[in-house]
N, CA, C and O of each residue as an XYZ file, in Angstrom:
700
protein
N      62.711     42.284     91.642
C      61.452     42.942     91.981
C      60.551     42.927     90.743
O      61.018     43.145     89.626
N      59.267     42.670     90.951
C      58.302     42.596     89.876
C      57.692     43.982     89.647
O      56.937     44.473     90.486
N      58.017     44.612     88.513
C      57.514     45.942     88.170
C      56.576     45.793     86.978
O      56.939     45.207     85.958
N      55.373     46.327     87.119
C      54.390     46.265     86.031
C      54.309     47.617     85.318
O      54.878     48.612     85.766
N      53.593     47.622     84.205
C      53.366     48.864     83.466
C      52.609     49.862     84.342
O      52.869     51.064     84.289
N      51.688     49.367     85.132
C      50.927     50.218     86.051
C      51.845     50.861     87.086
O      51.650     52.019     87.456
N      52.848     50.111     87.557
C      53.809     50.659     88.519
C      54.587     51.819     87.907
O      54.834     52.827     88.568
N      54.967     51.670     86.653
C      55.721     52.743     85.975
C      54.822     53.972     85.789
O      55.252     55.105     86.001
N      53.585     53.731     85.395
C      52.622     54.826     85.255
C      52.439     55.550     86.592
O      52.501     56.777     86.661
N      52.212     54.768     87.648
C      52.034     55.364     88.976
C      53.291     56.091     89.445
O      53.193     57.102     90.141
N      54.455     55.598     89.078
C      55.704     56.246     89.462
C      55.757     57.673     88.918
O      56.227     58.583     89.602
N      55.278     57.869     87.695
C      55.311     59.198     87.082
C      54.124     60.056     87.527
O      54.294     61.237     87.832
N      52.930     59.474     87.565
C      51.725     60.263     87.829
C      51.290     60.274     89.296
O      50.861     61.309     89.806
N      51.396     59.144     89.967
C      50.859     59.017     91.333
C      51.818     58.230     92.222
O      51.510     57.106     92.619
N      52.956     58.797     92.533
C      53.958     58.079     93.333
C      53.418     57.648     94.688
O      53.886     56.657     95.251
N      52.449     58.368     95.217
C      51.898     58.020     96.524
C      51.175     56.670     96.506
O      50.923     56.093     97.564
N      50.840     56.163     95.318
C      50.174     54.857     95.206
C      51.149     53.684     95.220
O      50.726     52.531     95.304
N      52.445     53.962     95.138
C      53.458     52.902     95.103
C      54.099     52.721     96.473
O      54.158     53.643     97.286
N      54.570     51.513     96.695
C      55.328     51.269     97.928
C      56.661     52.005     97.837
O      57.152     52.271     96.740
N      57.235     52.329     98.968
C      58.504     53.054     98.985
C      59.620     52.227     98.335
O      60.549     52.790     97.757
N      59.533     50.891     98.428
C      60.548     50.026     97.802
C      60.501     50.159     96.280
O      61.545     50.252     95.635
N      59.305     50.169     95.708
C      59.182     50.289     94.253
C      59.619     51.675     93.785
O      60.266     51.805     92.745
N      59.273     52.696     94.538
C      59.696     54.052     94.179
C      61.212     54.136     94.174
O      61.802     54.656     93.227
N      61.835     53.638     95.206
C      63.306     53.678     95.300
C      63.940     52.855     94.186
O      64.939     53.272     93.601
N      63.372     51.698     93.890
C      63.906     50.833     92.832
C      63.829     51.543     91.476
O      64.788     51.518     90.705
N      62.675     52.182     91.184
C      62.524     52.865     89.903
C      63.391     54.121     89.815
O      63.776     54.523     88.717
N      63.700     54.737     90.935
C      64.592     55.905     90.942
C      66.027     55.498     90.648
O      66.737     56.200     89.928
N      66.451     54.382     91.195
C      67.865     53.994     91.091
C      68.146     53.070     89.910
O      69.245     53.108     89.358
N      67.196     52.252     89.514
C      67.415     51.305     88.418
C      67.326     52.028     87.084
O      66.536     52.962     86.943
N      68.101     51.624     86.125
C      68.086     52.232     84.787
C      67.352     51.331     83.787
O      67.329     51.626     82.593
N      66.761     50.247     84.261
C      66.107     49.279     83.377
C      64.882     49.882     82.691
O      64.617     49.583     81.527
N      64.140     50.722     83.396
C      62.877     51.260     82.875
C      62.973     52.736     82.474
O      61.954     53.424     82.416
N      64.168     53.220     82.200
C      64.350     54.636     81.855
C      63.525     55.054     80.636
O      62.946     56.140     80.618
N      63.474     54.198     79.628
C      62.746     54.530     78.405
C      61.243     54.653     78.682
O      60.599     55.585     78.200
N      60.689     53.726     79.448
C      59.273     53.760     79.772
C      58.936     54.960     80.664
O      57.907     55.609     80.477
N      59.799     55.244     81.619
C      59.584     56.396     82.497
C      59.646     57.692     81.688
O      58.845     58.600     81.908
N      60.586     57.779     80.761
C      60.697     58.968     79.903
C      59.433     59.141     79.063
O      58.962     60.260     78.861
N      58.887     58.021     78.575
C      57.648     58.091     77.787
C      56.514     58.687     78.627
O      55.842     59.616     78.178
N      56.296     58.170     79.826
C      55.210     58.668     80.671
C      55.454     60.104     81.128
O      54.502     60.868     81.292
N      56.701     60.478     81.334
C      56.999     61.878     81.700
C      56.662     62.827     80.551
O      56.110     63.905     80.773
N      56.993     62.424     79.327
C      56.667     63.271     78.172
C      55.154     63.343     77.981
O      54.620     64.384     77.597
N      54.462     62.227     78.254
C      53.002     62.222     78.180
C      52.416     63.170     79.220
O      51.509     63.944     78.914
N      52.922     63.112     80.431
C      52.436     63.993     81.503
C      52.681     65.460     81.141
O      51.823     66.313     81.370
N      53.839     65.742     80.583
C      54.159     67.119     80.184
C      53.216     67.592     79.082
O      52.736     68.724     79.123
N      52.948     66.735     78.100
C      52.082     67.130     76.992
C      50.638     67.333     77.434
O      49.912     68.110     76.813
N      50.206     66.652     78.492
C      48.844     66.835     78.996
C      48.654     68.221     79.594
O      47.531     68.722     79.648
N      49.733     68.844     80.041
C      49.652     70.171     80.649
C      49.756     71.297     79.639
O      49.564     72.463     79.985
N      50.061     70.959     78.385
C      50.206     71.984     77.348
C      48.878     72.179     76.628
O      48.152     71.216     76.378
N      48.566     73.415     76.299
C      47.348     73.742     75.569
C      47.569     73.453     74.082
O      48.624     73.766     73.532
N      46.571     72.856     73.443
C      46.655     72.575     72.010
C      46.363     73.837     71.218
O      45.528     74.651     71.611
N      47.051     73.991     70.110
C      46.801     75.139     69.242
C      45.511     74.910     68.465
O      45.033     73.780     68.365
N      44.953     75.976     67.918
C      43.731     75.860     67.118
C      43.958     74.945     65.920
O      43.059     74.195     65.539
N      45.143     74.997     65.322
C      45.467     74.157     64.167
C      45.436     72.674     64.537
O      44.886     71.862     63.792
N      46.021     72.316     65.680
C      46.027     70.920     66.126
C      44.606     70.476     66.449
O      44.215     69.364     66.092
N      43.824     71.322     67.119
C      42.437     70.983     67.436
C      41.644     70.751     66.157
O      40.837     69.824     66.088
N      41.865     71.578     65.150
C      41.157     71.433     63.874
C      41.521     70.110     63.214
O      40.649     69.418     62.689
N      42.820     69.749     63.236
C      43.253     68.489     62.626
C      42.678     67.281     63.346
O      42.299     66.300     62.705
N      42.609     67.339     64.661
C      42.001     66.248     65.431
C      40.517     66.152     65.092
O      39.997     65.053     64.894
N      39.836     67.285     65.023
C      38.406     67.298     64.719
C      38.126     66.714     63.343
O      37.097     66.070     63.141
N      39.034     66.934     62.395
C      38.852     66.388     61.047
C      38.916     64.864     61.038
O      38.348     64.227     60.150
N      39.593     64.282     62.003
C      39.737     62.826     62.078
C      38.501     62.159     62.685
O      38.349     60.941     62.585
N      37.628     62.933     63.306
C      36.421     62.380     63.928
C      35.266     62.584     62.951
O      34.840     63.717     62.727
N      34.756     61.497     62.369
C      33.766     61.636     61.293
C      32.475     62.352     61.690
O      31.929     63.102     60.881
N      31.975     62.147     62.901
C      30.702     62.759     63.290
C      30.848     64.186     63.804
O      29.850     64.872     64.024
N      32.065     64.626     63.992
C      32.283     65.960     64.544
C      32.557     66.942     63.412
O      33.478     66.758     62.616
N      31.766     67.951     63.359
C      31.960     69.002     62.374
C      32.340     70.262     63.137
O      31.488     70.866     63.789
N      33.631     70.681     63.065
C      34.059     71.830     63.875
C      33.311     73.112     63.578
O      33.271     74.011     64.419
N      32.719     73.216     62.400
C      31.968     74.427     62.079
C      30.613     74.436     62.774
O      29.948     75.472     62.809
N      30.189     73.297     63.329
C      28.876     73.206     63.947
C      28.912     73.406     65.455
O      27.885     73.757     66.037
N      30.050     73.200     66.114
C      30.138     73.250     67.568
C      31.129     74.338     67.992
O      32.264     74.380     67.518
N      30.684     75.205     68.881
C      31.561     76.257     69.384
C      31.316     76.396     70.884
O      30.174     76.523     71.325
N      32.391     76.370     71.658
C      32.280     76.567     73.096
C      32.692     78.003     73.392
O      33.761     78.455     72.981
N      31.840     78.702     74.100
C      32.097     80.099     74.437
C      32.366     80.200     75.930
O      31.657     79.608     76.744
N      33.389     80.950     76.274
C      33.821     81.105     77.653
C      33.565     82.528     78.119
O      33.530     83.448     77.302
N      33.385     82.723     79.418
C      33.087     84.068     79.921
C      34.250     85.029     79.720
O      35.421     84.660     79.809
N      33.891     86.245     79.451
C      34.857     87.330     79.300
C      34.779     88.159     80.561
O      33.686     88.454     81.045
N      35.894     88.528     81.086
C      35.900     89.378     82.286
C      35.574     90.795     81.849
O      36.317     91.415     81.089
N      34.457     91.292     82.341
C      34.043     92.657     82.000
C      34.917     93.649     82.742
O      35.149     93.513     83.943
N      35.393     94.634     82.027
C      36.163     95.697     82.659
C      35.443     97.013     82.388
O      35.096     97.331     81.250
N      35.237     97.740     83.423
C      34.563     99.025     83.314
C      35.539    100.118     83.700
O      36.382     99.913     84.573
N      35.441    101.288     83.057
C      36.343    102.375     83.434
C      36.082    102.801     84.870
O      34.937    102.849     85.320
N      37.155    103.107     85.579
C      37.017    103.529     86.971
C      36.492    104.955     87.015
O      36.786    105.784     86.154
N      35.710    105.203     88.042
C      35.139    106.538     88.237
C      36.232    107.470     88.733
O      37.001    107.123     89.629
N      36.292    108.649     88.145
C      37.240    109.653     88.615
C      36.803    110.136     89.993
O      35.621    110.392     90.219
N      37.747    110.259     90.902
C      37.420    110.631     92.276
C      36.912    112.067     92.417
O      36.235    112.384     93.395
N      37.229    112.937     91.458
C      36.811    114.330     91.601
C      35.351    114.550     91.194
O      34.830    115.654     91.352
N      34.684    113.512     90.670
C      33.277    113.652     90.295
C      32.421    113.230     91.486
O      32.540    112.099     91.956
N      31.569    114.112     91.976
C      30.755    113.749     93.147
C      29.720    112.678     92.793
O      29.221    112.623     91.669
N      29.412    111.840     93.768
C      28.389    110.814     93.595
C      27.119    111.331     94.247
O      27.089    111.597     95.448
N      26.082    111.468     93.455
C      24.813    111.948     93.969
C      24.019    110.779     94.528
O      24.203    109.640     94.098
N      23.154    111.046     95.466
C      22.366    109.987     96.111
C      21.576    109.184     95.096
O      21.445    107.969     95.243
N      21.055    109.824     94.085
C      20.271    109.118     93.066
C      21.161    108.230     92.205
O      20.657    107.319     91.547
N      22.466    108.468     92.191
C      23.370    107.705     91.335
C      24.037    106.535     92.052
O      24.799    105.780     91.448
N      23.743    106.390     93.350
C      24.391    105.291     94.070
C      23.811    103.963     93.607
O      22.605    103.854     93.383
N      24.658    102.958     93.463
C      24.165    101.670     92.977
C      23.256    101.007     93.999
O      23.448    101.149     95.206
N      22.298    100.307     93.517
C      21.347     99.579     94.347
C      22.070     98.411     95.005
O      22.868     97.742     94.348
N      21.816     98.151     96.266
C      22.438     97.029     96.981
C      22.112     95.707     96.308
O      22.992     94.866     96.124
N      20.867     95.521     95.945
C      20.426     94.285     95.308
C      20.125     94.573     93.844
O      18.968     94.765     93.468
N      21.132     94.602     93.046
C      20.939     94.863     91.629
C      20.105     93.736     91.029
O      20.442     92.561     91.173
N      19.035     94.094     90.367
C      18.151     93.074     89.825
C      18.550     92.685     88.407
O      17.940     91.790     87.823
N      19.567     93.343     87.841
C      20.013     93.012     86.496
C      21.510     92.718     86.540
O      22.294     93.479     87.107
N      21.887     91.600     85.929
C      23.309     91.285     85.782
C      23.530     90.774     84.367
O      22.633     90.194     83.756
N      24.725     90.994     83.861
C      25.033     90.583     82.497
C      26.387     89.893     82.460
O      27.299     90.234     83.214
N      26.500     88.924     81.575
C      27.736     88.183     81.408
C      27.951     87.959     79.915
O      27.016     87.632     79.184
N      29.191     88.137     79.475
C      29.526     87.992     78.068
C      30.363     86.743     77.866
O      31.251     86.449     78.666
N      30.082     86.007     76.795
C      30.809     84.789     76.449
C      31.310     84.915     75.010
O      30.621     85.448     74.140
N      32.533     84.409     74.780
C      33.100     84.455     73.430
C      33.889     83.174     73.176
O      34.460     82.597     74.101
N      33.918     82.730     71.920
C      34.666     81.521     71.592
C      36.141     81.855     71.403
O      36.505     83.026     71.288
N      36.996     80.824     71.371
C      38.447     81.036     71.271
C      38.845     81.748     69.991
O      39.782     82.545     69.984
N      38.133     81.462     68.907
C      38.472     82.076     67.625
C      37.853     83.465     67.461
O      38.094     84.133     66.455
N      37.062     83.902     68.434
C      36.403     85.213     68.437
C      35.449     85.385     67.253
O      35.349     86.472     66.684
N      34.750     84.306     66.888
C      33.768     84.371     65.816
C      32.357     84.633     66.342
O      31.528     85.219     65.646
N      32.087     84.191     67.585
C      30.746     84.315     68.137
C      30.794     84.926     69.525
O      31.734     84.713     70.291
N      29.747     85.696     69.829
C      29.626     86.361     71.114
C      28.212     86.135     71.617
O      27.247     86.287     70.868
N      28.091     85.774     72.876
C      26.780     85.593     73.496
C      26.723     86.475     74.734
O      27.651     86.509     75.543
N      25.622     87.179     74.857
C      25.408     88.053     76.010
C      24.219     87.486     76.788
O      23.110     87.383     76.264
N      24.471     87.123     78.040
C      23.440     86.578     78.929
C      23.059     87.672     79.923
O      23.893     88.135     80.701
N      21.810     88.075     79.889
C      21.338     89.124     80.789
C      20.285     88.523     81.707
O      19.253     88.030     81.252
N      20.560     88.571     83.000
C      19.634     88.065     84.012
C      18.891     89.234     84.643
O      19.504     90.177     85.144
N      17.572     89.163     84.614
C      16.730     90.114     85.294
C      16.293     89.472     86.603
O      16.764     88.386     86.941
N      15.417     90.112     87.332
C      15.009     89.576     88.631
C      14.412     88.170     88.517
O      14.762     87.287     89.300
N      13.520     87.955     87.554
C      12.836     86.665     87.420
C      12.914     86.087     86.012
O      12.163     85.167     85.688
N      13.789     86.594     85.184
C      13.872     86.100     83.813
C      15.276     86.348     83.252
O      16.119     86.973     83.896
N      15.502     85.845     82.045
C      16.795     86.017     81.376
C      16.573     86.202     79.881
O      15.555     85.796     79.321
N      17.553     86.824     79.266
C      17.582     86.943     77.812
C      18.984     86.563     77.347
O      19.985     86.935     77.961
N      19.030     85.812     76.247
C      20.307     85.402     75.665
C      20.365     85.977     74.255
O      19.534     85.660     73.403
N      21.357     86.823     74.028
C      21.580     87.426     72.719
C      22.780     86.739     72.081
O      23.827     86.610     72.714
N      22.641     86.300     70.842
C      23.726     85.637     70.116
C      24.140     86.505     68.933
O      23.304     86.999     68.177
N      25.451     86.676     68.792
C      25.978     87.519     67.722
C      27.116     86.812     67.001
O      27.815     85.978     67.577
N      27.286     87.154     65.753
C      28.456     86.751     64.988
C      29.334     87.982     64.859
O      28.836     89.058     64.529
N      30.631     87.846     65.112
C      31.514     89.012     65.006
C      31.714     89.437     63.558
O      32.185     90.543     63.294
N      31.357     88.563     62.618
C      31.440     88.938     61.201
C      30.090     89.459     60.700
O      29.888     89.629     59.498
N      29.177     89.709     61.630
C      27.861     90.283     61.373
C      26.974     89.414     60.487
O      26.038     89.917     59.864
N      27.259     88.114     60.426
C      26.382     87.224     59.673
C      25.151     86.896     60.514
O      25.197     86.938     61.743
N      24.063     86.575     59.844
C      22.841     86.205     60.556
C      22.951     84.734     60.939
O      23.224     83.885     60.091
N      22.740     84.439     62.206
C      22.797     83.062     62.686
C      21.439     82.411     62.473
O      20.404     83.005     62.772
N      21.448     81.170     61.948
C      20.196     80.470     61.674
C      20.259     79.057     62.220
O      21.310     78.416     62.210
N      19.116     78.582     62.698
C      18.944     77.212     63.168
C      20.072     76.765     64.093
O      20.933     75.977     63.702
N      20.059     77.266     65.297
C      21.113     76.948     66.245
C      20.539     76.616     67.613
O      19.395     76.940     67.932
N      21.376     75.956     68.410
C      21.041     75.629     69.793
C      22.041     76.314     70.696
O      23.221     76.426     70.363
N      21.572     76.767     71.826
C      22.424     77.317     72.869
C      22.314     76.360     74.053
O      21.226     76.142     74.585
N      23.446     75.792     74.458
C      23.460     74.843     75.570
C      24.210     75.487     76.728
O      25.392     75.811     76.611
N      23.523     75.666     77.830
C      24.097     76.282     79.018
C      24.811     75.202     79.821
O      24.217     74.177     80.157
N      26.066     75.429     80.123
C      26.841     74.447     80.886
C      27.219     75.032     82.231
O      27.599     76.202     82.278
N      27.143     74.314     83.301
C      27.068     72.863     83.428
C      25.646     72.312     83.522
O      25.485     71.092     83.578
N      24.610     73.148     83.542
C      23.249     72.635     83.749
C      22.759     71.792     82.583
O      21.954     70.882     82.784
N      23.221     72.070     81.370
C      22.790     71.318     80.193
C      21.476     71.802     79.604
O      20.932     71.163     78.703
N      20.954     72.924     80.099
C      19.705     73.461     79.549
C      19.943     73.860     78.097
O      20.936     74.509     77.769
N      19.011     73.459     77.236
C      19.160     73.686     75.803
C      18.019     74.559     75.300
O      16.856     74.357     75.650
N      18.378     75.531     74.471
C      17.399     76.428     73.877
C      17.663     76.483     72.377
O      18.800     76.679     71.947
N      16.604     76.309     71.579
C      16.737     76.337     70.128
C      16.183     77.644     69.595
O      15.238     78.215     70.140
N      16.801     78.102     68.512
C      16.407     79.374     67.923
C      16.521     79.256     66.406
O      17.474     78.666     65.895
N      15.555     79.814     65.691
C      15.601     79.749     64.225
C      16.543     80.794     63.639
O      17.172     80.554     62.608
N      16.644     81.950     64.288
C      17.628     82.957     63.884
C      17.908     83.892     65.055
O      17.241     83.828     66.088
N      18.891     84.751     64.883
C      19.286     85.619     65.998
C      18.717     87.031     65.890
O      19.289     87.975     66.435
N      17.597     87.178     65.190
C      16.991     88.502     65.068
C      16.341     88.955     66.374
O      16.109     90.148     66.573
N      16.049     88.010     67.259
C      15.508     88.356     68.569
C      16.195     87.482     69.624
O      16.707     86.410     69.303
N      16.206     87.934     70.870
C      16.879     87.154     71.907
C      16.068     85.920     72.311
O      14.867     85.835     72.054
N      16.738     84.990     72.936
C      16.059     83.861     73.561
C      15.571     84.373     74.913
O      16.365     84.878     75.707
N      14.285     84.248     75.177
C      13.716     84.742     76.425
C      13.335     83.561     77.309
O      12.660     82.632     76.867
N      13.774     83.609     78.562
C      13.568     82.519     79.503
C      12.912     83.091     80.751
O      13.262     84.186     81.191
N      11.965     82.358     81.324
C      11.227     82.866     82.479
C      11.882     82.518     83.820
O      11.194     82.350     84.827
N      13.190     82.414     83.826
C      13.954     82.189     85.066
C      15.367     82.720     84.865
O      15.800     82.953     83.736
N      16.076     82.908     85.965
C      17.477     83.331     85.854
C      18.331     82.150     85.430
O      18.066     81.016     85.830
N      19.350     82.402     84.627
C      20.248     81.366     84.112
C      21.658     81.637     84.613
O      22.160     82.756     84.512
N      22.285     80.613     85.148
C      23.684     80.693     85.553
C      24.498     79.828     84.600
O      24.121     78.690     84.323
N      25.603     80.354     84.097
C      26.406     79.612     83.126
C      27.892     79.795     83.411
O      28.357     80.898     83.697
N      28.631     78.677     83.327
C      30.088     78.735     83.408
C      30.685     78.854     82.010
O      31.713     79.499     81.808
N      30.011     78.213     81.046
C      30.364     78.334     79.645
C      29.123     77.988     78.845
O      28.165     77.433     79.384
N      29.139     78.311     77.569
C      27.980     78.079     76.704
C      28.457     77.414     75.422
O      29.474     77.796     74.844
N      27.697     76.407     74.989
C      28.009     75.749     73.720
C      26.999     76.219     72.690
O      25.795     76.253     72.946
N      27.510     76.581     71.521
C      26.676     77.026     70.416
C      26.760     75.947     69.344
O      27.850     75.635     68.863
N      25.614     75.373     68.963
C      25.583     74.306     67.959
C      24.693     74.709     66.822
O      23.583     75.205     67.016
N      25.203     74.485     65.615
C      24.397     74.772     64.431
C      23.863     73.473     63.864
O      24.571     72.466     63.834
N      22.599     73.488     63.408
C      21.962     72.290     62.844
C      22.377     72.064     61.411
O      21.935     71.101     60.785
């Protein structure tokens, strides 16, 4: 039987792409055990998360990439304290059905930067902070997946936008 490198790859990753004869042959034959083991270890490693140290070492090998310049911030799940049941809710305190203000917080993996996105009815504000309280200068905020980019000279004031912004994650780039 003629087995190619692609057949071995498909055997490990996409068995449904192979004929049943090739699948059975690769299961029972010991000729390609080493190659199959290689692709299995590759598949396993693709499912593992890289540590910050490994990511930093990879970034150092890419000449145009400066890890200090690019930071991806992911949403933080906001948790609010639950209301005690013995406190009465007054009519004036009931939440509005159509809340015109929403807020979302984003933070990078190393917890160095925090971005707060606040959406109003017809506008948005983006606040950028450093957790070490340093002043941020000459940076871009890229909203993903839309790719909208906003530049700011410093973080002394928020970025103000005349529309609502939806973001799954945010990239912070320094010039």
